[in-house]
C-alpha positions as CSV (number, residue, x, y, z in Angstrom):
1,M,22.5,102.0,-67.7
2,Q,21.4,105.5,-66.8
3,D,18.0,104.2,-65.6
4,K,19.7,101.6,-63.4
5,W,21.9,104.3,-61.8
6,E,18.8,106.5,-61.2
7,N,17.0,103.6,-59.6
8,L,19.6,103.3,-56.9
9,S,19.2,105.0,-53.6
10,E,21.6,107.8,-52.6
11,D,23.2,105.4,-50.2
12,Q,23.5,102.6,-52.9
13,R,25.1,105.1,-55.3
14,G,27.6,106.2,-52.6
15,T,28.5,102.6,-52.0
16,V,29.1,101.9,-55.7
17,I,31.3,105.0,-55.9
18,Q,33.2,104.0,-52.8
19,L,33.7,100.5,-54.1
20,A,35.1,101.9,-57.4
21,R,37.5,104.2,-55.6
22,Y,38.4,101.4,-53.2
23,A,39.0,99.1,-56.1
24,I,41.3,101.5,-57.9
25,A,43.3,102.6,-54.9
26,G,43.2,99.2,-53.3
27,M,44.2,97.4,-56.4
28,I,47.3,99.6,-56.8
29,I,48.2,99.3,-53.1
30,T,47.5,95.5,-53.0
31,I,49.6,94.8,-56.1
32,L,52.5,96.8,-54.7
33,F,52.0,95.1,-51.3
34,A,52.0,91.7,-52.9
35,F,55.1,92.5,-55.0
36,A,57.0,93.9,-52.0
37,Y,56.1,90.8,-50.0
38,W,57.3,88.5,-52.8
39,A,60.5,90.5,-53.5
40,L,61.5,90.6,-49.9
41,A,60.8,86.9,-49.4
42,T,62.3,85.7,-52.7
43,W,65.2,88.1,-53.4
44,G,65.8,89.3,-49.8
45,G,65.8,85.8,-48.4
46,V,63.5,86.8,-45.6
47,D,61.1,84.2,-44.2
48,P,57.8,84.7,-46.0
49,N,55.8,85.3,-42.7
50,L,58.3,87.9,-41.6
51,S,58.4,89.5,-45.0
52,L,54.6,89.8,-44.8
53,A,54.8,91.4,-41.4
54,I,57.4,94.0,-42.6
55,V,55.5,94.9,-45.7
56,F,52.2,95.0,-43.7
57,V,53.6,97.8,-41.4
58,I,54.7,99.9,-44.3
59,F,51.6,99.5,-46.4
60,S,49.2,99.9,-43.5
61,A,50.3,103.5,-43.2
62,I,50.0,104.1,-46.9
63,S,46.6,102.5,-47.0
64,F,45.3,104.5,-44.1
65,V,46.1,107.8,-45.8
66,V,44.9,106.8,-49.3
67,H,41.7,105.1,-48.2
68,G,40.8,107.8,-45.8
69,R,41.4,110.7,-48.2
70,F,40.3,109.0,-51.4
71,S,38.3,105.7,-51.2
72,F,36.0,106.7,-48.4
73,A,36.0,110.5,-48.9
74,G,32.7,112.0,-48.0
75,H,31.5,108.9,-46.2
76,G,30.9,109.0,-42.4
77,G,32.2,111.6,-40.0
78,R,35.8,112.6,-39.7
79,D,35.7,113.4,-36.1
80,R,37.6,111.3,-33.5
81,P,40.6,110.5,-35.7
82,V,42.3,108.4,-33.0
83,Q,39.2,106.1,-32.8
84,R,39.0,105.9,-36.6
85,G,42.7,105.1,-36.8
86,T,42.4,102.4,-34.2
87,K,39.5,100.8,-36.0
88,F,41.4,101.1,-39.3
89,F,44.4,99.2,-37.9
90,I,42.2,96.6,-36.3
91,V,40.6,95.9,-39.6
92,N,44.0,95.8,-41.3
93,I,45.3,93.4,-38.7
94,A,42.3,91.1,-39.6
95,G,43.5,91.3,-43.2
96,F,47.1,90.7,-42.1
97,L,46.0,87.6,-40.2
98,L,44.1,86.4,-43.2
99,N,47.2,86.9,-45.4
100,Q,49.4,85.2,-42.8
101,F,47.0,82.2,-43.1
102,W,47.5,82.2,-46.9
103,V,51.3,82.3,-46.5
104,W,51.2,79.5,-43.9
105,L,48.8,77.3,-46.0
106,L,50.3,77.8,-49.4
107,V,54.0,78.2,-48.7
108,K,54.6,76.5,-45.4
109,E,52.1,73.7,-45.4
110,M,51.7,73.0,-49.2
111,G,55.3,73.8,-50.0
112,G,54.4,76.3,-52.7
113,A,56.4,79.1,-54.1
114,N,56.5,82.5,-52.4
115,W,54.3,84.0,-55.0
116,W,51.4,81.6,-54.4
117,P,49.9,83.6,-51.6
118,T,49.9,86.8,-53.7
119,V,46.9,85.4,-55.6
120,P,44.5,85.4,-52.5
121,F,46.3,88.6,-51.3
122,V,44.9,90.3,-54.5
123,L,41.6,88.3,-55.1
124,V,40.2,87.5,-51.6
125,T,41.5,89.6,-48.8
126,P,40.6,93.0,-50.3
127,W,36.9,92.0,-50.4
128,V,37.0,91.1,-46.8
129,T,38.7,94.3,-45.7
130,F,36.5,96.5,-47.9
131,A,33.4,95.2,-46.1
132,L,35.0,95.6,-42.7
133,H,36.3,99.1,-43.5
134,R,32.9,100.3,-44.7
135,R,31.0,98.8,-41.8
136,F,33.3,99.5,-38.9
137,V,35.8,102.3,-39.9
138,Y,34.2,104.7,-42.3
139,N,30.6,104.4,-41.1
């Protein structure tokens, strides 16, 4: 294993470390996000799409701080925070729209339970947003 690590370029090692930190922080944030969505939609009686929108606003702020300070620490410049913040929220909106698609498809169209979209929330959307964050936000 040591040899494989040493064979990686500095950039590749940095990407692996960022992916690991993103996975740890992102997994915690995503699971809490999915639970909050489900709880609000199920126990709160809020429409699933509205529940997702409410939870998105709250967790976008949390995610911005955590990923900026932990997941992508040391990657890219930290100048122009307004530009970085704008890009961050654009990427998050892309993730939000993807998650709204899951809610629409799995709950509204297929008649599934409110928890069904939490599966792609946790297993699909984070991969998309990681790639977009790394490429466009923390570059």
